C-alpha positions in Angstrom: 0.1 -0.1 -0.1 0.8 3.6 -0.5 2.1 5.9 2.0 0.9 9.5 0.6 2.9 12.6 1.8 1.5 14.9 4.4 2.3 18.0 2.7 -0.1 18.9 -0.1 0.9 19.2 -3.8 0.8 22.5 -4.8 1.8 23.4 -8.7 4.7 25.9 -10.0 1.2 28.1 -11.0 0.4 28.8 -7.2 4.0 29.3 -6.0 3.8 32.7 -7.0 0.3 34.2 -5.3 -0.8 35.9 -2.5 -2.2 33.6 -0.9 0.5 30.7 -1.0 3.1 33.2 0.3 0.6 34.0 2.9 0.0 30.6 3.9 3.6 29.8 3.5 4.5 32.5 5.8 1.3 31.5 8.6 3.0 28.5 8.7 5.9 30.1 10.2 4.6 33.5 11.9 0.8 32.4 13.4 0.6 34.6 15.7 2.0 38.0 13.5 -0.1 37.5 10.6 -3.1 36.7 12.3 -3.4 37.3 16.2 -1.4 40.6 15.6 -4.1 41.8 13.3 -7.1 40.3 15.4 -5.9 41.7 18.5 -5.8 45.6 17.0 -8.9 45.0 15.5 -10.2 44.2 19.0 -8.5 47.5 20.8 -9.5 49.9 17.7 -12.6 48.4 18.2 -13.0 49.3 21.5 -11.8 52.8 20.6 -14.2 53.2 17.9 -17.4 52.1 20.1 -16.5 54.5 23.2 -18.2 57.5 21.9 -20.8 55.6 20.3 -21.7 54.5 23.7 -20.7 58.2 25.4 -23.9 59.7 22.8 -25.9 56.9 24.2 -25.8 57.8 27.9 -25.9 61.9 27.1 -29.1 60.9 25.3 -30.5 59.3 28.4 -29.6 62.6 30.3 -31.0 65.0 28.3 -34.4 62.7 28.8 -34.3 62.4 32.7 -33.3 65.2 34.3 -33.6 66.8 37.4 -36.9 68.5 38.6 -37.5 71.8 40.7 -40.1 71.5 43.3 -42.5 73.8 40.6 -42.1 70.9 38.0 -43.2 68.2 40.0 -46.3 69.9 41.3 -47.1 71.0 37.3 -46.6 67.3 36.0 -50.2 66.4 37.7 -51.9 69.0 36.4 -54.0 68.9 39.3 -51.2 69.8 41.8 -52.2 72.8 43.9 -49.7 75.2 45.4 -48.4 74.0 48.6 -47.6 76.0 51.7 -45.8 74.1 54.3 -47.2 76.5 56.9 -50.6 75.9 55.8 -50.6 72.5 55.4 -49.4 72.0 59.2 -52.0 74.3 60.4 -54.6 71.9 58.2 -53.2 69.0 59.5 -53.2 70.1 63.4 -56.6 71.1 63.1 -57.7 67.7 62.6 -59.0 65.6 65.4 -56.4 62.3 65.5 -58.3 60.4 68.7 -61.5 60.3 67.3 -61.7 57.6 64.8 -63.0 53.9 64.0 -61.0 51.0 62.8 -62.6 49.9 59.6 -61.8 46.5 58.0 -60.8 46.4 54.2 -63.1 44.2 51.8 -61.2 41.1 50.6 -61.1 40.1 47.3 -63.5 36.7 46.4 -61.7 33.8 47.3 -59.0 35.8 49.0 -58.1 34.7 52.6 -59.6 37.2 55.2 -57.2 36.4 57.8 -59.4 35.6 60.5 -58.7 33.0 62.7 
C-alpha cells in the first residue's frame, strides 16, 4: 500500500500567488499574521465604540433630568400650590383621637386572615 505525503501538492502556478506566500508565512509566524491583526481590530473597535456609547448615555441624560419642586407640582396638572405652614395648621386642626377602625373588604376567594 502506498503512503501519501503529509504535505499537499502545490503546483508551480500556485507558488507565486499572494495566497501561497501568505500560507507559507502563516505556517512560520501564526501570531504575527493572524493574532496581531485580530487583537488590533479588537482594541481599535473599543476606541471607535467609546464615543457611540457616550452618545447613548448623553441622550438618556437629556431625557431624564432633575426637576424643581415647581415642575413636580405642575406634572400632575391637578396639583395645587402647597404652603408648608398651611399644611401644618390644616393637619394640626384634625382630631386624631376620634377615629374608627374599618376592615378592608377582601377580593372573592382571598383569605381574610381571621382565625
